[in-house]
N, C-alpha and C positions, 0 to 999 in steps of 0.2 A: 398411860393411856392418854394423858392430855397432850403430851410432846408428840406422839405420832399422830395425833389429830391435826397438829399444824404442820408437820412435816409432808404428809401426803399431798396437800395443794402445791407444796413448793416443788415436789418431785413431778408432779403433773404439769406444772408450769415449764420446768426445765425440759420435760419431753416435749411439749408443744414447740418451744423455742428451737430445740435441735431439729423437729420434723419440719419447721419453717425454713431453717437454713439448709436443710438438704434439699428442700423443694426449690428453694431459689437457686442453688447449686446446678441442680438438675436442669432447671429452665434455662440457665446461663449456657450450659455445657450443649444443650440441645439447640438454642439459638445460635451459638457458635458454629455448630456442626451444619446448621441449615444456611448459614451465611456463606459458606463456602461451598455448598451444593448449587449445581448448575442444571439447568434442563437440558436434556437430550437435544432439544431444538438448537441450543447454542453450541453444543459440542459436536454434532454431527449433521449430515444431510442425507436425504433419501436419493439413492442411485437412481438415475434416469431424469431426476427433477432439476433442471438446470437452465441458465440462459443459452442462447444462440446467438451469435455475433452476426451482424449484416453489414454490409458494406456496398457503397454506390459512388458513381460519379456524375456531378450535375453542374449546373450553372447558376450564379447569383447575379441577378440584374438590380439596377435601381441604386447603384452606388454614386456617390457625389465625386466621380472622378478620380477614385481611389482603387479603381479595379486594376486587372492585369495590362501589361504593355505587351500588346499582340506582336510586336516584333521580336520580343524576347520568349514569349510564349505562344507559339504559332497553334498549339493544341485548343487554345482557347477560341481562336477564330475559327478554326476547323469545326469545333463542337457548335459553335453558334450557327455556322453555315448549314451543317447537317440538320440542326433543329427547325431551322427556318424552311429548309427544303421539304421537311415533314408536313410543315403548315402551309405548303404551297408557295413559298416565296424563294427565288432563286436570285443569287447574287451573281453579278458580272464576273466572268471568269478572269482570273488575275488580279482581283480587286484586293487592296490592301488596306482595309479599313482601320482605323484607329478607334476602338471603342473602350473608353476608360471607365466604363460604368458597368463593365461585365468582369466577372472572376470565375475561374474553374476552381471547384472544390471537390473535396472527398466528404462523403456523408456516411456517418457511421451510427449505429444503434445496436441495442440489445434486445433480443426478442424473448421477453419472459416465459416461463414455462405456463402451459395451458391457456395461452392466448388464443382467443379465437378471432375469425375475420370479422372485421368492423371495428374492433377495439383500436384505440389510438396510443402510441408509444413515443418517447422522447427521442430526438435525434440531435447529434453534434455534428456542425458543419465546420470543415477547415480549409483554409486557403491551400491551394496547390501551386500557385504560380507566383506573381510578383505582386500581387494585390497589397497595398498598403493599409487597407481597412475594410471590413465588411459591414460596417455600421450602416444601418439603414437599408440594407439590401434584402431581396427577396428570392428565396430558393425555388427554382422552376422544378416542375414534376420530375422527381427521381425515382427511378426503380432501386430497390435495396435487395441484394441477393445475399444467399447463404453459402455455405461452403461447397453446396451440391451445384452451384449455378443457377439454382431456381429462384424466381422473383417471390419474396415473402411479404414485402411492404412497399408502399409508394409514399414518398415525402415531399410535402412542399409546404411552403409559409414564410412568414416573415421571422427573422431572427432577432435574438436578445444578445447584445454584446456588452460584456461587462466593463470593458475598458473606455477610455477616452484619450483624445489626443488632438494636438493642433501644430502646425508648421507654417513657417514665414520667414523669408529672407535667409534660408539657409540654416535655421534654426528650429527645433523639433522638441516637443514635450509629448510624453506618452505614458499613461497610466495603465497598467495591465495588458493583456494581450488584445489587439484589434483584428487580427486575422483569423480567429476561431469564435464561433458563437453556438448558442443552442436554441432549438425550437421545441418548447414544450407541446407535447402531443402533436408533433409535426409529421407523424407518418401513420398511415392507416393499414393495419395488417389486412393482407389479402389471402395469406395461406397459413394455416395452423401446422405446428410440428407435433406430431403423436410423441405422447411421453407414456413409455410403458413402466408403470410403478411396480406392479407385481407380475410375475410370471410363473404359472402352475401353482399359484397359492404361496409363493416365496417372494418376499421383497428383501433388498439388500440396504443396510443403513453404513454409511461411510464416515469415519471419523474425520474431522477436520486436521488433526495432527495424529501421526501414527505412534500409538503407546500401547503396547500388550496389557500394562496394568489397567489403563482407562477401559481399554475393550472388554476386558474381563469383569470390570464392575458395571459396565453397561448391561452386559449379559446377565449378570447377577440380578440387577434392578428390573430386567424385563421379565426374567423368570418368576421373580418374586411378585410381581404384580399380575402377570396373565397365566402363571402356572409353568412347571417344569417343562423343557422341551420347546419352548417357544422361541428362544433365540438361541443361536450357535455362534461362536467367534470363528471366522474362516482364517483370519490373520490378524495382525496387529491394528488393521485399520477397517476391515470390511466385517460386518456382521449380518448373518441370514437370520430373518424372522419369519415365522410361519404366520400368514395373513389369511383373512377370509377370502373366499373365492368369489364371493358377491361383490361386485365393484361398488354398489351403494353402500356396503358396510365399511370399505377401506378407508374412506374419509375419516370417519369417527374413530376407527382403529389407529390411524396415524395421528390424529388429534391426541389421543391418549397417550401415545408413544412420545411425541414431542413434550409433553408436559410432566414426564417423569424426572424427578430430581436425581442427579448422580453426583457424588464427590469424585472429581477427576483427580488422577495421580498428580503427584508433584512434577513439575516439569523438570527436565534435566539442566544442570548448571550450564549457562551459556554465557559467552562475553562476545558481542558483536561488534565489530570494528568496521566503520564505513572508511575506505580508503581514499575516498575522493574528498570527503568534507572533515575527516578527522575526528567523526564522532564515536564515542565509545558507549555502549549501553549493556548492562549486566542485570540479571535476574537475581531473586532473593536466595537462590540456592548456591551461589559463588561463595567459595571459602578461600582463605589464604593459609598457608604455612609459613613457619618461621623462616626467613631468608633475608640477605643482605644485598642491597642495591647501591651501586655507584654510577652515576650518569653525569657526563659532561658534555657541553655543546662545543663543536667544532665548526667554525665559520671561515671562509676564504673571501677575502675582498679584493677585488681587482679595479683599479682605478687609471683611467686612460687620460694623458695630458698632452695636449696639442703643443708644439714647440715649433718656432719660425727660426731657421738659420740664415744669417744675413752674410753675403760673401764680403770680402774685402773691397776697398774703393778702387783699386786697380787690378784686381784680379780676374775681371771679365767674368765672373760667375753669375750665377742666378740665385734668387731666393728659394730655398726649400723647407717645406713643412714636414715635419717629423712627428711621429707618434712615440710617446714613452709610456710603458706600462708600469705601474706600481702595484705589486702583489704582496699581500700581507695574510698570514694564517694567524688565526687566533683561537685559542682552546681555553675554555673555562674549566676551572678545577672542579671536579666532582667528588665530593667526599663519600665515604663509604658509610651508608645509613641502614640502620636495622629496621626491618618490616616485621611487625609482630604478627603473629598468627590471628585471623579474624574468623569466628564461627558464625558471623552474620553479615548482612549486607551492609549494616551501618559501620561495623569494624573493618570491613574491607575497604570502603570508602575513606574513613578516617585515615587507614593506614596509607592509602595511595596519596591523599591530600598532604600527608606529612613529607612526602618526597618533594613537593613544590615544583612538579614537573608541569607543562602545558600540555593540552590534550595531544598535540602531534608528537610529544615525547612520550607520552604516556602509552600511546600504541607500542612502540619499540620496546618500553619497559615491560609491558604485559606479555609481549612475544618472548621476551628472554627470561621472564619468571615463569611461564609455562614451559619453556623448553628445560628450565632447572628443575621442574616437578613440583614446584610450589604453588602453583594454581591450580585448584580443583575445580575446574570448569572447562568446556570445549571452546576454543577460541576460533570464531569464525570471521573471515574477512570478506566483506561484500562490496 
């Protein structure tokens, strides 16, 4: 009896320790799952809620002699003449004014959804002619039109240029771009674009990336939160959701949808190759199979030498200049190297680095490995 009296507290202590370990493991597992979960707001967008691009043509004045050369950009002088005519000022016919403080520009902006008349939006101003700099310029009143030709905003104001530069005696120093700038709150919205979020009590959610697995997980999360039958996947990108018919309740309904957490499906294995810069980017799903790679560099060097041929003293000839080309072909030996299979991105990077190839050579090697069937990824060239 005395021995059992002492063993019972030990068993209870072991049970409490085991329960604490299990609780800690469950907490870590839950935190890991939540860490990979993302809000629907980050995975999808509401159909019909989007920006609308605007564009316009205008003039920038007040430049310090860095504007367009009207002889090379006649449309600048024509635009200035038309604007002055609207203000009651007429220029003599046939005048060829040289105005170096005026520049023709294109003005662009994005009209956010649900923007109302009277609100201000940012605009970007870009030179259209031969202006060297738009620094210190002022954009004159410019109408901004949409794809339907209607005016949706009016832009005007002083520009902010992020670059700087100076030139003298044929030398020039420039930092960043001088022929493009931005006007914060530089346009006033004059017309609103209607945004139809819900039609007949049904709204559609569009995933940023097409994925059937992610679409099914979003549908499961929505039905689990609002009840069965709320959401239905139409395809791998579009999800139809039954929404309240009352417009005042739709805002709160969308707010709840956007804050629901969903664990997206793992992305497909991809290797992205930029053919212009030689950059290679791959995601964590890329794997390699065992393969052997031999890569050697081939270079062709052509040197041109100028030689002068002098005629004899009594030959009555003339001096002749000839070109002699020296062509050499060099090929570096490439040994056959074994590339071990890699089940993770670290293993793939380690195996490719073992080849000692440059990024430009790595593009050709990856294409060859993909053709051999040893690269488990989709190779895309952009």
